[in-house]
C-alpha positions, -999 to +999 in steps of 0.1 A: +000+000+000+014+034-008+008+061+017-010+089+000+004+124-005-004+142+028+006+167+053-013+150+079+009+127+100-005+096+115+007+090+154+000+075+182+005+065+221+013+030+235-011+016+262-013-008+285-013-043+265-023-019+234-017+011+209-037+043+200-033+058+168-049+091+157-060+099+126-072+127+107-109+127+119-111+096+143-084+077+167-085+039+170-074+018+203-065-017+202-060-034+231-051-075+237-077-093+255-070-118+283-083-144+261-059-133+233-083-116+212-081-076+203-106-055+214-110-027+188-128+007+191-128+038+169-144+070+177-143+106+157-120+130+172-142+163+171-110+183+172-110+219+170-081+221+148-104+204+122-130+228+124-110+260+129-085+277+105-074+298+136-066+265+156-042+253+127-022+287+131+016+277+142+021+280+180-018+280+187-020+247+172+005+234+195-015+243+228-045+224+215-024+195+204-007+192+239-045+196+251-062+170+230-033+146+233-032+144+267-071+141+273-070+113+243-038+097+263-059+095+294-090+085+281-071+056+260-051+044+286-079+042+313-099+024+286-072-003+275-066-011+315-102-020+318-097-044+285-063-059+294-079-067+329-109-084+314-134-054+326-158-034+312-142-011+286-157+026+299-133+060+299-160+086+300-150+121+313-159+116+348-131+091+352-107+111+324-108+144+338-098+135+375-068+115+362-059+142+338-059+171+363-041+152+392-017+139+368-009+174+354-004+189+388+022+162+398+042+165+362+044+206+372+053+200+406+077+174+398+094+188+368+088+226+367+079+238+406+103+213+420+136+220+399+130+259+403+128+251+441+160+231+443+181+256+425+166+288+440+192+293+467+219+293+441+207+327+432+233+342+459+260+321+451+265+324+414+276+354+395+249+355+367+215+343+369+217+325+335+239+299+357+211+292+382+188+285+352+211+264+335+216+244+370+177+242+372+174+231+335+199+206+349+179+193+374+149+191+355+163+171+329+183+147+357+146+141+368+128+131+337+157+107+328+158+094+362+122+089+361+124+069+329+150+051+336+134+039+372+098+031+358+116+012+327+128-010+353+093-026+360+081-056+340+048-040+331+063-007+321+087-025+299+060-041+279+044-004+276+075+006+260+076-023+238+043-014+226+054+020+221+082+005+201+055-018+177+034+017+176+064+032+157+071+007+134+036+005+125+038+042+116+070+037+098+058+009+079+027+027+066+049+057+059+073+040+039+042+027+021+050-010+032+027-038+036+009-038+071+021-069+086+038-076+116+070-095+098+073-066+076+068-037+103+093-056+125+122-045+100+116-010+113+131+010+137+112+014+172+125+052+174+104+078+154+115+114+148+078+128+157+076+111+191+063+124+221+099+116+239+113+139+214+085+169+223+093+160+261+132+164+257+125+197+234+103+215+261+129+207+289+157+221+270+137+246+258+123+258+293+165+267+299+166+296+271+128+308+278+135+310+315+167+325+312+151+356+297+134+365+333+169+361+352+166+352+388+130+367+401+117+364+441+108+328+445+071+330+445+073+351+411+096+323+400+072+294+404+042+316+389+063+324+358+070+281+355+033+276+355+023+303+332+052+297+307+043+260+299+017+263+272+042+288+254+072+266+257+050+237+244+037+255+219+071+264+207+086+228+211+057+218+187+068+236+164+102+226+167+094+188+166+077+193+131+099+216+115+128+186+124+104+160+109+098+180+079+137+187+076+150+151+089+179+149+059+194+182+068+223+178+087+223+207+110+185+201+119+190+163+121+219+169+148+202+197+169+163+187+164+163+151+157+189+132+171+184+138+207+151+127+209+160+096+191+186+092+213+164+096+244+140+068+226+164+041+235+149+044+273+113+050+262+110+020+236+119-019+233+117-043+208+081-054+203+073-092+196+051-098+166+016-101+187+025-067+199+032-053+165-002-074+152-020-050+177-004-016+170-012-027+132-048-032+141-051+004+156-033+016+124-056+001+100-088+010+122-076+047+122-070+045+083-103+029+075-120+054+098-106+083+075-116+066+043-081+053+031-073+020+022-059-002+050-050-034+036-025-061+056 
């Protein structure tokens, strides 16, 4: 199957014993059930990005994509957890919103507020506020890497990371116009330049430069600025990732934008087995079919 010429990029997320693929108009979830069968659910996106030209403007679209990705991700994760456990697959707003809000609060506290608190005392010791912000950025990166490595030791998370690799292999196969079969997809890389892992790394690095412009303000203002500027940092990071994916063969762009994200994915992906790739391809075919595209195996 030849991938159609289009500016739209398919992508997804690893789930518990499954994969979610986001298409142009729909998203699809495929999860391996306890009996070995594959559960599939496809739903319309109803994305503001598809309904509004304003929402597709650079930087604005980054914030909206981040919100929609977080919401869909939590919804799909909740659904997959139920299916993998043999329970009723339900994931309504009453379930998703509390998880989303609490997850965001924990992430902001751990990766933005925490490093600012830990390094604020350096303001009186270092000669330049830039060094304080650099130290904060290093702590932030260290926390991110440490967290990824730590959870990667858990057997359950290692399986999620394997599905992450399977998702990338499925998307690679589609973008290469290759047959959507496990034995074919397994030959592709488990890393992908548009991965959310690359986005996280870009956010962490970009935050150092953005926060450096603020100098070393009083602690309350510093903490407030970290929260207030996260959407801006995320929006710029999204545009950088898009630019990198579109110019991956430019050696400078590849070195500065693409390669660091690919390097980090060695910690967030694992080599999947054929059964896991089968699940990823099932999700991809369901998303393609819902978008009205050929989805032959």
